[in-house]
N, C-alpha and C positions, 0 to 999 in steps of 0.2 A: 607282517604278516602273511599271507598265502594272496597272492595274486592268481585272480578271473582269467584263466587262457582260454582260448577260443575253440566251443562246442561243436562236432560235427554230426549232422548225421549219412546213412551207407546203411540198405537194405531193411530200413524203417526201423531202425536202432539208433539208439542215442547215445555216442559216445563222452566220456568225461576225462576233459582234459590232466593230465598228469600235473599236478601243482608245483611250484615254486615256493622254495622254503628256509623263513630267514630266519626268523627270533620267535616259533613256539614254540621250540624246544625237542631236543632227539628224543625224548617217551612217548612224542603223539606223532611220529612222523611216520610211525606203521599206520595210524587210524585215518590216516590223509589221504591214505591213495587215490580215493574217490572225488579227487580235484576239488573239492570245495574247499572254501574260507572259514578255519575253525572260531568259532562264539564260545562258548562255553563245556560244560561238563553236564551231563543228567543226575538229577541227584534223589535220596531219599532225605523228602522231606518233611522234617519232626510233627506228628500232631496232625500229618495228614495220610489218605491212604496215594501216595503216588512216588513211583511211579505206576499207572492205570493204564488201562483203554480211553478212559474219560477224560485226564488230565494230568500234566507230567512236570517237573519243574526243570530248567536248567541253572545251575549256575556260572555266570558272565566271569570269560577270561578279564582281568581290569584293564586290559588295553582293548577289548570289543566297546563300543558302541549301542546303544543300549537300545534294543527290536521296539519299533513302535507298536500296540492294538493292530490288529491285522495283515502284519507283516509274516514272513514264512520262514523255518526254519526247518532243517533236515537232522534224524536221532538215525546215529549204527545202530546195525541191530543185525541177529543168525539165527534168524527159523530154525527149526526144527529139523530140515534135512539138512543144514549146513550152509545156506543161500546166506551171501551178505542181502542185506537188506538197506534199504533210507526209511525212514518215517516219515513223511512232507507233516511239518507241525503251522499251526497258525499260534501267533502271537494272540493271548489273552490279556496279560498285562505285566507291566515291570515294574518292578521299585527297589529299593535299596533297602541293604540289614547295619544298619550303625548306632551299638549300644551308647556310644558315647554320647550321639543325641538324642537317644530319650524324652523322653519328660525328665526323668530326675538326674540325669547326666548332663545335656543342658543347664542344669537349674545350680547345681556344684558347680558346674563350670562358673558361671556369675557370677555366683556368693563367695566362692572362695578367693583371697585375694592375692592370688598369686598366677602367672598364666600357664596353662594348661595346654598341653600336647600331645596327638597321637600320629602313630602309624598313617599311611594314606592308604588306599585298596591298594592290592598286589602286597604290601608289606605288611598290612597290621592282620591278623590272624581270626576278627570279628570281625572286620566290615566285605561286604561282600555284594552283588549285587542277582536280583532271581527273578527269569523272567516266566512264568506262566503260560504254557504251552497246550493245545489241544490237537490231537494227533487223527490226520483225517483221509489220507492215502500211503499204503506202504507200498516201495518199488523195491523189484529184483533186479538185482546187480548182479552180472555173471561174470566169468574170470577174465572178462577181454573188459572190465568198467563199461558195460555197455548195459542201459534198459532195458530189462529184456522184457516188462510185461507191470501195470500199476492195478496195482487192488485194494479191497479193502482190508481196511487192518488187521491182523489176524497175527501178530507176534509181541508180544511186550517187551520193547526195550528192557535193555538192563538197566539198573542206577549205577556209574562214571563212566556210561557210551559217552563218546562225544558226539558235540553239537557242533552243526553247520549253518553258515546261513544259506538257504536252499537257495538252488541254480535253478536259471531261471528255464533251463530245458525238465526238468524237473518239477517247475511249478505249471509249467505249459500243458506235461503231461497229466498229471495228478486232477486237473482244474478238467482235463476238456474240450483242450480249447484247438482253436485248428493254429497250426504250424507254420500253414504259408499266406503269410499276406496277400497274394494275390487273389485268393478262393476264400475270404474270411470277409466280416467287420470290422475293422485296426480301429479300434477304438482310444487308445492311453498307454497307459503305463500303472503295473499296478505297484502301490506302493510296498517298498522294500526295506532292506536294511543294508547297508554297505552301498555302493557306486554303482552298480549294475542295472539295467533298464533290462525291465520285463512285461515286454507287447503283450495288451490283452486284444487277440486276434479271435471274434466269437464266429464258429461254424455260420456259413449264410444262411443255411436251415432255420435255425434261430428263427426267423421272420415266421414261418410257419406256424411257429407255436404261441405265438403274438407275442406284443414286448410292454411293458409297463414303466412311464416317467413318472417320477414322482419328486415333489420338491416344494417348499416354499417359492416365497418371491426373493426373486434374485439368489436363486442357487443355483443355480444353470442349468436348469431343466430343458429349456427351449434352445440352449445353445446345445445341449448332446442331441435334444432332437435334430437339429440340424446337422449335426455328424453324421447320424445317423443316414441321414438321407443323401449324404455326401455318396456315405461308402455303399448305399443301394443304386443308386444314380450310375458310378463306376460299376459295379455289378450286376446293371440292367434290369434290374427289378423297377417295376414301374410304377406310379407312388400317386395318388389320389391325396389330399390333404386339405383339411377343414380348418381355415387359419381364422378364428375373431378375432384377433389381435394383429392381423395382418405384418406378424412377424418373420414371415417364411414368403412376401412378395417378391423383395428383394434378390436370394439366394435361386429364386424360383427364377429371375431372370438370366442370373448368370450360370446356372445349368443348361440352358434353351428349354424351359419349359414352359406352363402354359398357364398365365393368372387369368381365373376367369372372377367376375362380382355376378350373383345373382339378380336376375332382370337387367340383365346387359351380357354382351362379348357372344350374347347367342344364347346362353347359360338361361335357362327357364326350366320347371318340369309339371309336364303331363297331370292330368288332374289326376290320372290312371295309377299315375305312379304313387297315389296318396292313398293310403288307409279309408274306413269313412270315420274314425275317428279323427283322422290327420282332416278331414274336410270342417268337421263339426268344430274342431278345433280354430281353425284358421278363418270359418268365418267368425267376420265383428260379431258380439254384442247377441253369440246365440247360448243362450239357455238350454241346459240339460233337461229331459223330462218333458218338452215340449213337443206337441204334435209335427209344430215342422222339423224340428230334428227327427222325429222319427222317420219323418215322408223323405226327407234331404238321404237321412244315412239309405235309408230301405231303394230306392233311386240308384244310388249311389254305389250300395251293393250289387245292384242286377245289372251297370252298366259293367263293371269288375266281370261278373258272371256271362254275358250276353260278349261284349268286346275282348278285353284282355286274357281271362283267364284259357278261354275256348279260342279264340283265334290271333292272339297276343296284338291284337292293336288299343291302339292307343285313343281316348277322346277328349271335350272337348269341355268348356263352361258353360258352352250354348245346348252340349250333346245333355248334361246333365236335367239343365232347365226344364230341356223337351221331355227328359223323361222322367222330372217330376209328375208335368200335366198329365204326360201318360198315366203312373200308375197310381196318383192318386187316386181313382175309383176303386183302386183292388184294397186297400184300407180304409174305400169310403172317410176320403178327405177332401174332397172333390170340392168342399162348403169353398166357397171365397173367399172365408174370412183365416182359414185352411193354406189353403191353397196356392194363392196369389201371396204371398206373404213368405212362402216357404221359398216360391222363385225365387219373390223378391230378393231375399238372401240367399240363397243358393248364385243368383249374378254377381254377388258383388265381389265375388271370387275373382270376376275382371279386374278388378281394381288392383291386386298384386300382382307386383311385377315381374312376380319371378315364379308363374303359374301360365303358363304359353307351351310351348310345343317341347317335347322330348327332345332331350342333347344324344346326340348319338358318341355314344364314348364308344364307340367299337373302333371308330375312327378313327379316334388321338389315342386310343393305347400302344401304346409299341416302346419297345423295350428301353430302358433309359431316361424313359420322358416322365415327370412329376407335372402333375395337373395340380395348380393350390388356387384354393376357394377361397376367396377373400370378401370373410363377413362379418368384418368391421362395422357396425353402426346399427347393426339387427337384433331386434328381437331375439328374447330365448327362445319363445314361441315358434318366431320363423325358424332359427337354428333349429331347434329337433326335425322339422319336419323336415327341411334340408337334408341334415342326416339320414334320417330315415330312408328321404327317397332314394340319395347316391347309393345306401346299402343296399337296398333292394333295388338296385338298374343291376350293383355289380352279382348278385344273387342273380339274377336274370340273364348275364353275359356270362356265367359260369355255365351254364347247361347247353352255353354253345359248344363245336367241336370247336377244337385247337385254341382254346382261348388260355391269355397269358393272366399266370400270376400278377394278383396286383396288392400294394403294401397301402391299405386303408388308413391313413393320420389324423388325430382328432385330437386336439388343443382342447384344454378347457373342455375334457371332458364329462367333468362331474358339473357340466351346465345342459349337456343331453341325456345324460345316463345317469340318472339319481336314485338315490337308494328307494325306487318305486315302483312297483307291479306297472300303476296303470299307465308306467309313459311307454310311445309308439317305440319309443329310440331306446329305449333302455332292451325290450322286447326283443325287437331286431339285432342291437347287437349281442346279446345272450346268447344269442342263435351262429353268428357270425363266432364269436369266440368260442361254444362248444363246437362246432362241424362245421369251423370256418376254409381249416385246412382242403376240406373236401369241396368247399366252393372256388379252392386255390384264393382265399383272400386270408389276409393277415395284417392284424391289426394292430396298431402304435398309438396307445393313449394317455395320454399327457394331463395331470393332474396338480395341480395346486394345494388341496383338499379332498385326502384321499375317505376321510370320514363320514363322506355326503355322496358318493357312487354306488353304486351297486355292486356287493357283495361275491355275484354270481358269478359276473365279470373278471371282479377283479382279481378273484384266483385262480381261475383261468387265462393271465397272462403270464409265459411260465419265462419268459428272461424279465428283471426288472433292475431298472440304474433309481437305484433312491436314494439322492441328494437328499442335503440341510433341509429340515423339517420342524414345525410350532409339537413343541413334545405331547399335547396336546392329542396330535393324529397319531402315536404311534399308534397309538391300538387297534388303528384300523386295518395296521398294516401286519401285523401279526399276522398270516397266512403268506406273509411274502418272501418274512426274515427266511424261509428256511434254516439251514447251521450256522446263523449268522449268533454269532455268544449277545451274551448279554451285556455284557463291555462296549463291544463293539455297538449294539442297536443302542446304550445309553449317550452313543459319543456324534450318535447319527444329528441333534440338532447343531452339531457345533461345528459340522466338516465345513471347509472353505469353500468357496467359490467354483466351481470345479469339477469338485473330488464329491465323487457318488459310494454308495457301498453297492457291488454290482450281486445281485443273487439268481438261482435258477432252480432245474431240475436235472435230473442223472443225464438225460438228450441235451442239456443246453446250457448252464454252469453248473456243474458237480458238488462245488463250495465257493460259499461265500467269499467277495475279495474286494481294497477296495482300492479307488481307481482315480488316475487322475485325467480328467476327458482330455484328449488331444487340440491341438488348434486348427478350426476351422478355413478351411480354402474360402469357403464366401460368406456376404456381409450375414453380420449376426444382428436382425433387423429385431429382437428382444433385448439390444441391452438397454440397460437404467438412463437415460438422456442426460446428460453433463448442463444443469439447470446455469450453473454457475457462471460457467464460461459464456452464457447471455449476458449478465447482469456485467460482466468484465468488460462486454463490449461496448454497452453504453457508456463505460465509463465508471462502474461502480465497481472495486475491484477487493476493495479492504469495508471494516467499520468504519463508518464517518461519527463525525462529532455530532451530539443530537442537539437541534437548536430550537429551543421554544416557540411561540408562537409570544405567548405570553413576556417570553425576552429569559435572559438567561440560556447559559448552552450546558453539556455533561459532555465529557468523554467518556468514547468509547473504550 
């Protein structure tokens, strides 16, 4: 076969090296000048409209391996101006045609009482393999063997055209990936046919358009989040991470970051960072529609207008209690049966450990820092208050001059942004997802349950890592599959751990690609624990014989 030579770049052009030809045959040598590994020929498939701009079929060489769904092939073509082209295609499926082993042929071979043999692929005229491919981009190749440009497919390749394993530089150019690993997020390798490795490095600007990571339990989504954290750290991007399960605690230490526990480590939320709805939700036993609620809500809104919005000042629980007493006459609620219970309920906010002085984010948000908020053990209601408060703090910081961009990451974000218009966190995250790039805030949201998250937020996360997930979750992901084929989507529940489908939009990832996430440099805190080593350390390494109290034994 043809060996892949090193490729080089010069003056913005990609050079395709001359191939070394050994066993392909003289008739193919003229077509192999583009330096790709030959894998087959484009055919006109009987009973189908192929080749077309929608679908094409490739008869594979007998010596070629079978390309997997999601891998990449390149088809030779010539446009109306006489320019040489390579049409990049993605593999939909691959199958074998063997009439000797159809239902009738297989039955005959079993029934006839003497051996039947037939020529194998490469010697038989009726046995062959076919790969169905979908065209995605068109590369113009000039007379010097350079890729001059990559554009949408406008030329229909002809049946009989040579087909090759797509070259790494062709794939990188067609997907709109970053060619310099030092300037982007180096995440892993694409699934490919052959031995070549194709590094997937996203342009660093993808963080400004938000990132989604979805997958079932044990699929590798938290691992992927850790890889992205490492890459952003190396690029100098400050990160604030909401960590409900403590999975980023150790990695944060290793990256020289800060771990915060709400109510400890100096991390508390000022009452002024909460909305009236937040305050009402935080007070234990508060019933909606009561005079107590109306009075507390009104007092809090008044403080927000007088202190926070007009002067940028924070206020405390004691300020709220005083304001309740002050505004009660305005609402005709100074009666002791309303006023005193309202003041008592509001004062209960002091018992919440994470309500206190404002955290000075500006002192800590520096290039490369990761601030991990360890929320293990918190109720969902507390988690939502913390997320909403931090999000608003970041919005306020964005109004200052010379503020740094911040990546705001939330694990298990279905807990804090449910598909519910009333949720305060859903509303604030919707706003950041919609115009976060103007705030200099980029979201990284991870979930195992996409069907439970707000659709408005989900569709605005424009770079998506889709790990293995339960089939009942696929409908919720329809808006983020981009141009992934149905065959690729159906394979999603069966993807191995650490492998995902990466999709996006033109500005992030132009076409869906299957990638194997790279190895992390930091400790993976979300790893499933090895429970059996615990039993082995206690002397119980295998099954034991059952010994009944009433007598008798049973072997394992």
